[in-house]
C-alpha positions as CSV (number, residue, x, y, z in Angstrom):
1,M,-18.1,-12.3,-7.3
2,A,-20.0,-11.5,-10.5
3,R,-23.2,-10.9,-8.6
4,L,-21.7,-9.1,-5.7
5,L,-19.3,-6.8,-7.6
6,P,-22.0,-4.5,-9.1
7,K,-23.5,-4.1,-5.6
8,L,-20.1,-3.2,-4.1
9,V,-19.5,-0.6,-6.9
10,A,-23.0,0.9,-6.4
11,A,-22.4,1.3,-2.7
12,G,-18.9,2.7,-3.2
13,I,-17.4,0.4,-0.7
14,G,-13.7,0.8,0.1
15,F,-11.5,-2.1,1.2
16,A,-8.5,-2.6,3.4
17,V,-6.3,-5.6,2.8
18,C,-3.4,-6.8,4.8
19,P,-1.5,-9.0,2.3
20,N,1.3,-10.2,4.6
21,E,-1.0,-11.1,7.5
22,N,-3.5,-12.7,5.1
23,L,-0.8,-14.9,3.5
24,Q,0.4,-16.0,7.0
25,L,-3.0,-16.7,8.5
26,Q,-5.1,-18.1,5.7
27,G,-4.5,-21.7,4.7
28,R,-2.4,-22.7,7.8
29,G,-2.7,-26.3,8.5
30,L,-3.7,-27.2,5.0
31,S,-1.6,-29.5,2.8
32,A,-0.6,-28.6,-0.8
33,P,-1.9,-26.9,-2.7
34,V,-2.5,-24.2,-0.2
35,P,-4.9,-21.4,-1.3
36,R,-3.8,-17.8,-1.3
37,G,-5.6,-16.0,1.5
38,V,-6.0,-12.5,0.0
39,A,-9.0,-10.6,-1.2
40,P,-9.5,-10.3,-5.0
41,V,-7.8,-6.9,-5.1
42,R,-7.2,-6.8,-8.8
43,T,-10.9,-7.5,-9.5
44,L,-12.0,-4.8,-7.0
45,A,-9.5,-2.3,-8.3
46,D,-10.4,-2.9,-11.9
47,A,-14.0,-2.3,-11.0
48,G,-13.0,1.2,-9.7
49,L,-13.3,0.3,-6.0
50,R,-10.7,1.8,-3.6
51,V,-8.4,-0.8,-2.1
52,A,-5.9,0.1,0.6
53,F,-3.0,-2.1,1.5
54,G,-2.1,-2.0,5.2
55,Q,-0.8,-3.9,8.2
56,D,-2.6,-4.4,11.5
57,S,0.0,-6.7,13.1
58,I,3.3,-5.3,14.3
59,E,5.5,-8.0,15.9
60,D,2.6,-9.8,17.4
61,P,1.5,-13.5,17.6
62,W,-0.5,-13.3,14.4
63,Y,2.2,-11.8,12.3
64,P,5.6,-11.6,14.1
65,M,7.3,-10.1,11.0
66,G,5.3,-6.9,11.0
67,V,7.2,-3.7,10.9
68,G,4.5,-1.2,9.6
69,N,6.4,-0.4,6.4
70,P,3.8,0.5,3.8
71,L,6.2,-0.1,0.9
72,R,6.8,-3.6,2.2
73,N,3.1,-4.3,2.4
74,L,2.5,-2.8,-1.0
75,D,5.3,-5.0,-2.5
76,A,3.7,-8.1,-1.1
77,G,0.2,-7.1,-2.2
78,L,1.3,-6.3,-5.8
79,H,3.0,-9.6,-6.1
80,V,0.4,-11.9,-4.6
81,C,-2.4,-10.1,-6.5
82,H,-0.6,-10.4,-9.8
83,M,-0.5,-6.6,-10.3
84,L,3.1,-6.1,-11.6
85,S,2.1,-4.7,-15.0
86,G,2.6,-1.2,-16.2
87,D,-0.8,0.3,-15.3
88,Y,-0.8,-0.9,-11.8
89,L,2.9,0.0,-11.2
90,A,2.5,3.5,-12.5
91,S,-0.1,4.3,-9.8
92,C,0.7,1.7,-7.2
93,L,1.3,4.2,-4.4
94,D,-2.4,4.9,-4.5
95,F,-2.9,1.7,-2.5
96,V,-1.0,3.2,0.5
97,T,-1.8,6.9,0.0
98,T,-5.0,8.2,-1.6
99,N,-7.1,5.0,-1.4
100,P,-6.7,4.7,2.4
101,A,-7.4,8.4,2.8
102,H,-10.6,8.1,0.8
103,N,-11.6,5.0,2.7
104,L,-11.0,6.8,6.0
105,Q,-13.0,9.8,4.8
106,L,-10.0,12.2,5.2
107,Y,-11.1,14.1,2.1
108,P,-11.5,17.1,1.5
109,D,-8.5,17.8,3.8
110,Y,-6.2,15.3,2.1
111,G,-3.8,16.5,-0.7
112,L,-1.1,19.0,-1.4
113,E,-3.4,21.9,-2.5
114,K,-3.1,25.3,-0.9
115,G,-5.1,25.5,2.4
116,K,-4.8,21.8,3.2
117,P,-2.7,20.5,6.1
118,A,0.8,19.8,4.8
119,N,1.3,16.1,5.5
120,F,3.7,14.3,3.2
121,I,6.9,12.4,2.8
122,V,9.5,12.5,0.1
123,L,11.0,9.2,-1.0
124,D,14.5,8.6,-2.5
125,C,13.2,7.5,-5.9
126,Q,12.1,8.7,-9.3
127,T,9.0,6.6,-10.0
128,E,6.3,4.8,-8.0
129,K,7.7,1.5,-9.3
130,E,11.1,2.3,-8.1
131,A,9.8,3.3,-4.7
132,V,8.4,-0.3,-4.2
133,Q,11.1,-2.1,-6.1
134,R,14.0,-0.5,-4.2
135,Q,12.1,0.0,-0.9
136,A,13.0,3.7,-1.2
137,S,14.1,5.5,1.9
138,V,12.2,8.4,3.4
139,L,14.2,11.6,2.8
140,F,11.9,14.2,4.2
141,F,8.8,14.0,6.4
142,V,6.3,16.9,7.1
143,L,3.3,16.6,9.5
144,E,0.8,19.4,9.8
145,G,3.2,21.8,8.1
146,R,6.1,21.0,10.4
147,E,9.2,19.2,9.3
148,L,9.7,16.1,11.5
149,F,12.9,14.9,9.9
150,R,15.2,15.1,6.9
151,V,18.0,12.8,5.9
152,Q,20.6,13.0,3.1
153,P,20.3,10.6,0.2
154,A,22.8,7.7,0.3
155,V,25.9,8.3,-1.8
156,I,27.3,5.3,-3.5
157,N,30.9,5.4,-4.8
158,W,31.5,2.5,-7.3
159,C,35.0,1.2,-7.3
160,I,35.0,-0.8,-10.4
């Protein structure tokens, strides 16, 4: 990796990693210890490369547990890649928002600035860490400036 990493950085390569599928498919049939089948995400991210977490299997033979929830994939990726420290958690949503947008060359149209298409969701949480930790619900979804749906946040009445 030491020889390859500078070349990847110079080329500005972006990466897409499917942590749940990779964990399921890599190392099957091996006896203990079974290696982790995930790209070196932490090393790539620390080098400034854009890594996106995703899922390419939705209830199929390769990964029958796939539901397409980006927060679930992000949670798995952060855990398996040992990225549960402050710096990573403070900007962890980049792995499922801005990084994939850059990798798919959606810029300069991506973002919330005036004149750009209004595509966004609002999650029921205060921080990025909380979004992943609590698997926050989507409260509001706008696509191309049009509201697709809105839900009321859950109300919890403690009876202690």
